[in-house]
Short mmCIF file of the C-alpha atoms (twelve columns), coordinates in Angstrom:
data_MODEL
# 
_entry.id   MODEL 
# 
loop_
_atom_site.group_PDB 
_atom_site.id 
_atom_site.type_symbol 
_atom_site.label_atom_id 
_atom_site.label_alt_id 
_atom_site.label_comp_id 
_atom_site.label_asym_id 
_atom_site.label_seq_id 
_atom_site.Cartn_x 
_atom_site.Cartn_y 
_atom_site.Cartn_z 
_atom_site.pdbx_PDB_model_num 
ATOM 1   C CA . MET A 1   0.000  0.000  0.000   1 
ATOM 2   C CA . LEU A 2   1.012  3.619  -0.460  1 
ATOM 3   C CA . LEU A 3   1.358  5.810  2.626   1 
ATOM 4   C CA . LYS A 4   1.069  9.581  2.264   1 
ATOM 5   C CA . THR A 5   2.044  11.472 5.389   1 
ATOM 6   C CA . LYS A 6   4.127  14.258 6.862   1 
ATOM 7   C CA . GLY A 7   7.378  13.411 8.590   1 
ATOM 8   C CA . ILE A 8   10.416 14.714 10.434  1 
ATOM 9   C CA . VAL A 9   13.785 13.322 9.352   1 
ATOM 10  C CA . LEU A 10  15.652 12.179 12.473  1 
ATOM 11  C CA . LYS A 11  18.540 10.241 10.901  1 
ATOM 12  C CA . SER A 12  20.000 9.970  7.410   1 
ATOM 13  C CA . ILE A 13  22.873 7.734  6.323   1 
ATOM 14  C CA . LYS A 14  24.446 7.059  2.938   1 
ATOM 15  C CA . TYR A 15  23.775 3.662  1.368   1 
ATOM 16  C CA . GLY A 16  25.613 2.530  -1.736  1 
ATOM 17  C CA . GLU A 17  26.593 5.026  -4.388  1 
ATOM 18  C CA . THR A 18  23.402 7.078  -4.683  1 
ATOM 19  C CA . SER A 19  20.959 5.940  -1.998  1 
ATOM 20  C CA . LEU A 20  20.016 6.969  1.522   1 
ATOM 21  C CA . ILE A 21  18.489 5.143  4.462   1 
ATOM 22  C CA . VAL A 22  16.452 7.527  6.571   1 
ATOM 23  C CA . GLU A 23  14.652 7.281  9.873   1 
ATOM 24  C CA . ILE A 24  11.542 9.462  9.887   1 
ATOM 25  C CA . PHE A 25  9.043  10.238 12.617  1 
ATOM 26  C CA . THR A 26  5.813  10.199 10.613  1 
ATOM 27  C CA . GLU A 27  2.526  11.789 11.541  1 
ATOM 28  C CA . ASP A 28  0.513  8.678  10.648  1 
ATOM 29  C CA . ARG A 29  2.791  5.750  11.553  1 
ATOM 30  C CA . GLY A 30  5.276  6.956  14.162  1 
ATOM 31  C CA . ILE A 31  8.906  5.951  13.661  1 
ATOM 32  C CA . ARG A 32  9.593  4.390  10.264  1 
ATOM 33  C CA . LYS A 33  12.749 3.520  8.300   1 
ATOM 34  C CA . TYR A 34  12.978 3.970  4.541   1 
ATOM 35  C CA . ILE A 35  15.439 3.549  1.715   1 
ATOM 36  C CA . ILE A 36  15.363 5.905  -1.252  1 
ATOM 37  C CA . ASN A 37  17.398 5.159  -4.375  1 
ATOM 38  C CA . GLY A 38  19.108 7.583  -6.713  1 
ATOM 39  C CA . VAL A 39  18.631 10.569 -4.437  1 
ATOM 40  C CA . ARG A 40  22.366 11.348 -4.455  1 
ATOM 41  C CA . SER A 41  22.710 11.306 -8.239  1 
ATOM 42  C CA . ALA A 42  22.875 14.369 -10.495 1 
ATOM 43  C CA . LYS A 43  19.532 13.489 -12.097 1 
ATOM 44  C CA . ALA A 44  17.651 12.868 -8.840  1 
ATOM 45  C CA . LYS A 45  14.050 14.096 -8.784  1 
ATOM 46  C CA . SER A 46  14.461 14.891 -5.081  1 
ATOM 47  C CA . PRO A 47  17.925 16.056 -3.944  1 
ATOM 48  C CA . ALA A 48  19.522 14.493 -0.889  1 
ATOM 49  C CA . SER A 49  19.281 17.862 0.868   1 
ATOM 50  C CA . VAL A 50  15.532 17.299 1.232   1 
ATOM 51  C CA . LEU A 51  16.318 14.389 3.565   1 
ATOM 52  C CA . GLN A 52  18.849 16.019 5.850   1 
ATOM 53  C CA . VAL A 53  18.353 15.608 9.590   1 
ATOM 54  C CA . MET A 54  15.627 17.990 10.864  1 
ATOM 55  C CA . SER A 55  13.961 18.234 7.449   1 
ATOM 56  C CA . LEU A 56  10.165 18.599 7.613   1 
ATOM 57  C CA . VAL A 57  8.815  16.606 4.685   1 
ATOM 58  C CA . GLU A 58  5.784  15.168 2.967   1 
ATOM 59  C CA . ILE A 59  6.406  11.615 1.792   1 
ATOM 60  C CA . VAL A 60  4.791  8.917  -0.302  1 
ATOM 61  C CA . ALA A 61  6.097  5.500  0.707   1 
ATOM 62  C CA . TYR A 62  5.518  1.885  -0.243  1 
ATOM 63  C CA . GLU A 63  4.433  0.648  3.163   1 
ATOM 64  C CA . ASN A 64  4.473  -2.916 4.467   1 
ATOM 65  C CA . GLU A 65  4.038  -3.072 8.237   1 
ATOM 66  C CA . GLN A 66  5.762  -6.464 8.320   1 
ATOM 67  C CA . LYS A 67  8.994  -4.923 7.039   1 
ATOM 68  C CA . GLU A 68  11.417 -2.922 9.113   1 
ATOM 69  C CA . LEU A 69  12.766 -1.104 6.051   1 
ATOM 70  C CA . ASN A 70  10.401 0.204  3.382   1 
ATOM 71  C CA . ARG A 71  10.927 2.271  0.252   1 
ATOM 72  C CA . LEU A 72  10.262 5.956  -0.339  1 
ATOM 73  C CA . LYS A 73  8.536  6.799  -3.612  1 
ATOM 74  C CA . GLU A 74  8.324  10.570 -3.329  1 
ATOM 75  C CA . VAL A 75  9.501  13.230 -0.899  1 
ATOM 76  C CA . ARG A 76  9.245  17.006 -0.759  1 
ATOM 77  C CA . PRO A 77  9.517  19.610 2.002   1 
ATOM 78  C CA . PHE A 78  6.417  20.949 3.713   1 
ATOM 79  C CA . TYR A 79  8.497  23.599 5.491   1 
ATOM 80  C CA . VAL A 80  11.770 25.096 4.258   1 
ATOM 81  C CA . TYR A 81  14.180 26.399 6.887   1 
ATOM 82  C CA . LYS A 82  15.249 30.008 6.515   1 
ATOM 83  C CA . SER A 83  17.772 30.491 9.332   1 
ATOM 84  C CA . VAL A 84  18.653 27.106 10.890  1 
ATOM 85  C CA . PRO A 85  21.067 26.029 8.093   1 
ATOM 86  C CA . PHE A 86  22.966 29.315 8.349   1 
ATOM 87  C CA . GLU A 87  23.124 29.959 12.098  1 
ATOM 88  C CA . ILE A 88  25.422 27.527 13.890  1 
ATOM 89  C CA . ARG A 89  23.793 28.002 17.278  1 
ATOM 90  C CA . LYS A 90  20.309 27.298 15.966  1 
ATOM 91  C CA . GLY A 91  21.680 24.367 13.988  1 
ATOM 92  C CA . SER A 92  23.324 22.846 17.072  1 
ATOM 93  C CA . ILE A 93  20.083 23.102 19.054  1 
ATOM 94  C CA . GLY A 94  18.136 21.520 16.192  1 
ATOM 95  C CA . LEU A 95  20.571 18.617 15.777  1 
ATOM 96  C CA . PHE A 96  20.407 17.964 19.512  1 
ATOM 97  C CA . MET A 97  16.602 17.885 19.514  1 
ATOM 98  C CA . ALA A 98  16.545 15.596 16.472  1 
ATOM 99  C CA . GLU A 99  18.992 13.141 18.044  1 
ATOM 100 C CA . VAL A 100 17.050 13.095 21.305  1 
ATOM 101 C CA . CYS A 101 13.865 12.287 19.371  1 
ATOM 102 C CA . GLN A 102 15.604 9.600  17.321  1 
ATOM 103 C CA . LYS A 103 16.914 7.847  20.417  1 
ATOM 104 C CA . THR A 104 13.854 8.184  22.657  1 
ATOM 105 C CA . ILE A 105 10.756 7.855  20.450  1 
ATOM 106 C CA . ARG A 106 10.133 4.198  19.656  1 
ATOM 107 C CA . GLU A 107 6.431  3.949  18.953  1 
ATOM 108 C CA . GLN A 108 5.256  2.860  15.507  1 
ATOM 109 C CA . GLU A 109 1.749  4.243  15.739  1 
ATOM 110 C CA . PRO A 110 0.110  7.627  15.197  1 
ATOM 111 C CA . ASN A 111 0.757  10.315 17.797  1 
ATOM 112 C CA . PRO A 112 -0.358 13.560 16.148  1 
ATOM 113 C CA . GLU A 113 0.049  15.641 19.315  1 
ATOM 114 C CA . LEU A 114 3.696  14.596 19.657  1 
ATOM 115 C CA . PHE A 115 4.291  15.111 15.942  1 
ATOM 116 C CA . ASN A 116 2.802  18.609 16.046  1 
ATOM 117 C CA . PHE A 117 4.810  19.505 19.157  1 
ATOM 118 C CA . ILE A 118 8.119  18.515 17.558  1 
ATOM 119 C CA . SER A 119 7.313  20.014 14.157  1 
ATOM 120 C CA . GLU A 120 6.163  23.307 15.647  1 
ATOM 121 C CA . THR A 121 9.231  23.511 17.891  1 
ATOM 122 C CA . PHE A 122 11.553 23.120 14.898  1 
ATOM 123 C CA . GLN A 123 9.652  25.829 13.039  1 
ATOM 124 C CA . TRP A 124 9.802  28.114 16.083  1 
ATOM 125 C CA . LEU A 125 13.564 27.498 16.310  1 
ATOM 126 C CA . ASP A 126 13.861 28.620 12.694  1 
ATOM 127 C CA . GLU A 127 11.622 31.674 12.952  1 
ATOM 128 C CA . THR A 128 12.279 33.159 16.393  1 
ATOM 129 C CA . PRO A 129 14.352 36.357 16.620  1 
ATOM 130 C CA . HIS A 130 14.996 35.638 20.303  1 
ATOM 131 C CA . SER A 131 17.832 33.728 21.952  1 
ATOM 132 C CA . VAL A 132 17.503 29.947 21.696  1 
ATOM 133 C CA . ALA A 133 20.072 29.234 24.414  1 
ATOM 134 C CA . ASN A 134 17.486 27.535 26.645  1 
ATOM 135 C CA . LEU A 135 15.151 26.116 23.999  1 
ATOM 136 C CA . HIS A 136 16.603 22.604 24.185  1 
ATOM 137 C CA . LEU A 137 16.128 22.535 27.968  1 
ATOM 138 C CA . CYS A 138 12.451 23.439 27.728  1 
ATOM 139 C CA . PHE A 139 12.146 20.960 24.862  1 
ATOM 140 C CA . LEU A 140 13.464 18.127 27.058  1 
ATOM 141 C CA . ILE A 141 10.927 18.991 29.751  1 
ATOM 142 C CA . ARG A 142 7.970  19.061 27.335  1 
ATOM 143 C CA . LEU A 143 9.109  15.935 25.474  1 
ATOM 144 C CA . SER A 144 9.224  14.005 28.755  1 
ATOM 145 C CA . VAL A 145 5.473  14.604 29.086  1 
ATOM 146 C CA . PHE A 146 4.898  12.586 25.907  1 
ATOM 147 C CA . LEU A 147 7.423  9.952  26.965  1 
ATOM 148 C CA . GLY A 148 5.628  9.420  30.274  1 
ATOM 149 C CA . PHE A 149 8.052  10.572 32.968  1 
ATOM 150 C CA . VAL A 150 7.590  14.330 33.322  1 
ATOM 151 C CA . PRO A 151 8.921  15.852 36.576  1 
ATOM 152 C CA . SER A 152 6.127  16.095 39.132  1 
ATOM 153 C CA . GLY A 153 5.407  18.789 41.695  1 
ATOM 154 C CA . ARG A 154 7.138  22.113 42.284  1 
ATOM 155 C CA . TYR A 155 10.080 23.376 44.262  1 
ATOM 156 C CA . SER A 156 9.419  25.009 47.643  1 
ATOM 157 C CA . PRO A 157 11.491 25.601 50.801  1 
ATOM 158 C CA . ASP A 158 9.716  22.544 52.204  1 
ATOM 159 C CA . LEU A 159 10.534 20.474 49.077  1 
ATOM 160 C CA . PRO A 160 14.039 21.648 48.152  1 
ATOM 161 C CA . PHE A 161 15.417 18.465 46.551  1 
ATOM 162 C CA . PHE A 162 14.489 16.780 43.281  1 
ATOM 163 C CA . ASP A 163 14.621 12.994 43.143  1 
ATOM 164 C CA . LEU A 164 15.673 12.032 39.602  1 
ATOM 165 C CA . ILE A 165 14.579 8.413  40.048  1 
ATOM 166 C CA . GLU A 166 11.101 9.105  41.441  1 
ATOM 167 C CA . GLY A 167 10.699 12.289 39.396  1 
ATOM 168 C CA . VAL A 168 9.401  14.379 42.323  1 
ATOM 169 C CA . PHE A 169 10.482 17.194 44.613  1 
ATOM 170 C CA . CYS A 170 11.070 15.973 48.147  1 
ATOM 171 C CA . ARG A 171 11.702 17.253 51.667  1 
ATOM 172 C CA . LEU A 172 14.877 15.283 52.404  1 
ATOM 173 C CA . PRO A 173 17.676 13.937 50.206  1 
ATOM 174 C CA . PRO A 174 16.680 10.444 48.989  1 
ATOM 175 C CA . GLY A 175 18.733 7.393  49.900  1 
ATOM 176 C CA . HIS A 176 20.673 7.384  46.616  1 
ATOM 177 C CA . VAL A 177 22.922 9.728  44.631  1 
ATOM 178 C CA . HIS A 178 20.487 10.594 41.834  1 
ATOM 179 C CA . TYR A 179 19.010 13.856 43.066  1 
ATOM 180 C CA . LEU A 180 19.402 17.617 42.703  1 
ATOM 181 C CA . LEU A 181 20.478 19.951 45.460  1 
ATOM 182 C CA . GLU A 182 18.424 23.040 46.218  1 
ATOM 183 C CA . ASP A 183 20.102 25.400 43.751  1 
ATOM 184 C CA . LYS A 184 19.649 23.010 40.806  1 
ATOM 185 C CA . SER A 185 16.120 22.122 41.930  1 
ATOM 186 C CA . LYS A 186 15.261 25.813 41.626  1 
ATOM 187 C CA . LEU A 187 16.592 25.841 38.051  1 
ATOM 188 C CA . LEU A 188 14.495 22.807 37.160  1 
ATOM 189 C CA . ASP A 189 11.421 24.423 38.703  1 
ATOM 190 C CA . LEU A 190 11.975 27.518 36.566  1 
ATOM 191 C CA . LEU A 191 12.051 25.353 33.437  1 
ATOM 192 C CA . LEU A 192 8.859  23.598 34.503  1 
ATOM 193 C CA . ALA A 193 7.106  26.950 34.879  1 
ATOM 194 C CA . THR A 194 8.252  28.396 31.534  1 
ATOM 195 C CA . PRO A 195 6.365  27.736 28.266  1 
ATOM 196 C CA . ILE A 196 8.708  26.562 25.542  1 
ATOM 197 C CA . LEU A 197 8.012  29.645 23.406  1 
ATOM 198 C CA . ARG A 198 9.141  31.831 26.310  1 
ATOM 199 C CA . SER A 199 12.430 30.010 26.909  1 
ATOM 200 C CA . HIS A 200 14.308 33.204 26.028  1 
ATOM 201 C CA . ASP A 201 12.896 34.821 29.178  1 
ATOM 202 C CA . ILE A 202 15.023 32.522 31.359  1 
ATOM 203 C CA . ARG A 203 18.349 33.947 32.464  1 
ATOM 204 C CA . PHE A 204 20.794 31.118 33.123  1 
ATOM 205 C CA . ALA A 205 24.536 31.515 33.499  1 
ATOM 206 C CA . LYS A 206 26.561 29.244 31.194  1 
ATOM 207 C CA . GLU A 207 27.555 26.935 34.022  1 
ATOM 208 C CA . GLU A 208 23.958 26.696 35.226  1 
ATOM 209 C CA . ARG A 209 22.808 25.801 31.720  1 
ATOM 210 C CA . LYS A 210 25.474 23.113 31.384  1 
ATOM 211 C CA . ALA A 211 24.658 21.654 34.793  1 
ATOM 212 C CA . ILE A 212 20.901 21.461 34.275  1 
ATOM 213 C CA . LEU A 213 21.404 19.888 30.834  1 
ATOM 214 C CA . ASP A 214 23.607 17.199 32.383  1 
ATOM 215 C CA . HIS A 215 20.983 16.543 35.053  1 
ATOM 216 C CA . LEU A 216 18.191 16.338 32.492  1 
ATOM 217 C CA . MET A 217 20.202 13.843 30.445  1 
ATOM 218 C CA . ASP A 218 20.687 11.769 33.609  1 
ATOM 219 C CA . PHE A 219 16.929 11.998 34.180  1 
ATOM 220 C CA . TYR A 220 16.304 10.628 30.688  1 
ATOM 221 C CA . LYS A 221 18.814 7.798  31.153  1 
ATOM 222 C CA . LEU A 222 17.169 6.771  34.410  1 
ATOM 223 C CA . HIS A 223 13.725 6.563  32.804  1 
ATOM 224 C CA . ILE A 224 14.408 5.180  29.315  1 
ATOM 225 C CA . ASP A 225 15.794 1.670  29.059  1 
ATOM 226 C CA . ARG A 226 19.013 1.292  27.070  1 
ATOM 227 C CA . LEU A 227 19.126 4.939  26.077  1 
ATOM 228 C CA . GLN A 228 22.143 5.519  23.850  1 
ATOM 229 C CA . ASP A 229 24.464 8.448  24.468  1 
ATOM 230 C CA . ILE A 230 23.328 11.716 22.897  1 
ATOM 231 C CA . ASN A 231 26.386 12.774 20.867  1 
ATOM 232 C CA . ALA A 232 24.988 16.227 20.012  1 
ATOM 233 C CA . HIS A 233 25.139 16.947 23.744  1 
ATOM 234 C CA . GLU A 234 28.891 17.478 23.300  1 
ATOM 235 C CA . ILE A 235 28.404 19.610 20.184  1 
ATOM 236 C CA . LEU A 236 26.250 21.964 22.250  1 
ATOM 237 C CA . ARG A 237 29.086 22.349 24.733  1 
ATOM 238 C CA . GLU A 238 31.520 23.363 21.981  1 
ATOM 239 C CA . VAL A 239 29.154 25.778 20.224  1 
ATOM 240 C CA . TRP A 240 27.706 27.462 23.297  1 
ATOM 241 C CA . GLY A 241 30.889 27.472 25.401  1 
# 
């Protein structure tokens, strides 16, 4: 059968002389893997650039649910980036978000709310004139809602610690090492209270931003089985200092 749907390219690797294998989070089928032939040739109907990581595309695919790898028939963009390819800081944030999605989203079924959230966040990243220094942090918080382990509760003087394993603010340090002290718990609480489109309103020092990102990645590793390392995490460090 033919599947027509929107998708977000999360991974793209070269295959053979002119082909690509791509992993796409589709609006109608969740995570799917496709091969497309001839896309890297001079006479390709659709250039390989259409299938770069982060690309927002409309696809037509030969779909067989029994196969892990299906074939793309047609692909074209449904949104063309205007600033992300040319601004290294925006690009680094986008690559990080794409890699997080690729390594955490595993469902092969429709989830239009999650699809719209990710697609709209990429478009906001491209269009916003504001700083995007904290966008990835707010993104991790909102994505965790869809993944089923969002931090619960709020910081207060009576609940000054955040338990990364239980995902809650607590009165006393838990009996393990996976928790945040009061200063970092306050930073997490600020992220929880800030809508993703207002992430530029947050004023974090560089070291605070690095620390809370590390803690959020630990939070993800504690709640997602066999989560692979997020390599773009290190790219962010280099780009943002």
